[in-house]
C-alpha positions as CSV (number, residue, x, y, z in Angstrom):
1,G,101.2,52.4,207.4
2,A,98.9,51.1,204.5
3,V,100.1,52.2,201.2
4,T,98.8,51.8,197.8
5,F,100.2,49.6,194.7
6,W,102.8,50.7,192.3
7,H,100.7,52.9,189.7
8,L,101.0,55.9,187.1
9,H,98.8,58.6,185.6
10,P,99.0,59.6,182.0
11,G,98.4,63.1,182.8
12,G,100.1,63.3,186.0
13,Q,99.0,63.6,190.2
14,Q,99.1,66.2,192.8
15,L,98.9,64.4,196.7
16,F,98.6,66.8,199.5
17,V,98.6,65.5,202.5
18,V,95.5,66.4,204.9
19,H,96.4,64.9,208.1
20,G,99.4,63.0,209.6
21,E,102.6,61.9,208.0
22,A,102.5,60.2,204.7
23,R,105.1,59.0,202.1
24,V,105.5,58.3,198.5
25,G,107.7,56.4,196.6
26,T,109.3,56.1,193.2
27,E,111.9,54.5,191.5
28,A,114.2,57.4,190.8
29,D,113.8,58.5,194.1
30,G,112.6,55.5,196.6
31,E,110.7,56.2,199.9
32,V,110.4,59.9,200.7
33,R,108.4,60.5,204.0
34,I,106.2,63.8,203.5
35,A,104.7,65.8,206.4
36,Q,101.1,67.3,207.0
37,G,100.8,70.2,204.7
38,T,102.8,69.4,201.8
39,L,102.3,69.3,198.2
40,V,103.7,66.6,195.8
41,V,103.5,66.6,192.4
42,C,103.8,63.2,190.4
43,P,104.5,64.2,186.7
44,P,102.9,62.3,184.0
45,N,103.7,58.5,183.7
46,E,105.8,58.7,186.7
47,R,105.5,55.0,188.4
48,H,104.8,55.5,191.9
49,W,103.0,54.8,195.0
50,H,101.9,56.7,198.3
51,G,100.3,56.1,201.4
52,A,100.7,56.5,205.3
53,A,104.4,56.4,206.9
54,P,104.9,52.9,209.0
55,G,103.0,53.1,212.4
56,N,100.9,56.3,211.3
57,D,97.8,57.2,209.9
58,A,97.2,59.6,207.1
59,T,94.6,61.3,204.8
60,L,95.8,62.6,201.6
61,L,93.7,64.3,198.7
62,A,94.8,63.1,195.2
63,V,93.8,65.1,192.3
64,T,94.7,62.9,189.0
65,W,94.7,63.5,185.4
66,G,93.9,60.6,183.1
67,T,92.9,57.3,184.1
68,T,95.0,55.6,186.9
69,Q,97.1,52.4,185.4
70,W,97.3,49.9,188.2
71,E,99.9,47.5,188.7
72,S,99.8,44.1,190.7
73,T,102.5,44.8,192.9
74,A,103.0,46.5,196.1
75,P,106.4,48.2,197.0
76,E,108.7,46.6,199.1
């Protein structure tokens, strides 16, 4: 169930769920669960977080453009 802190990428990011059940969160959409085999495209400068769904493990492959801009807060 672990997730990242809020962050953004100036060039965007793509997330692919390699294994398990994951989740991603944005200010606009809130938390969205994502199944194994799903590709998520995060547009440039979209504030978001991602990780495993509660009670689950997940492996995500992340391809990022630009330097990640991390915040010091975790999603609630």
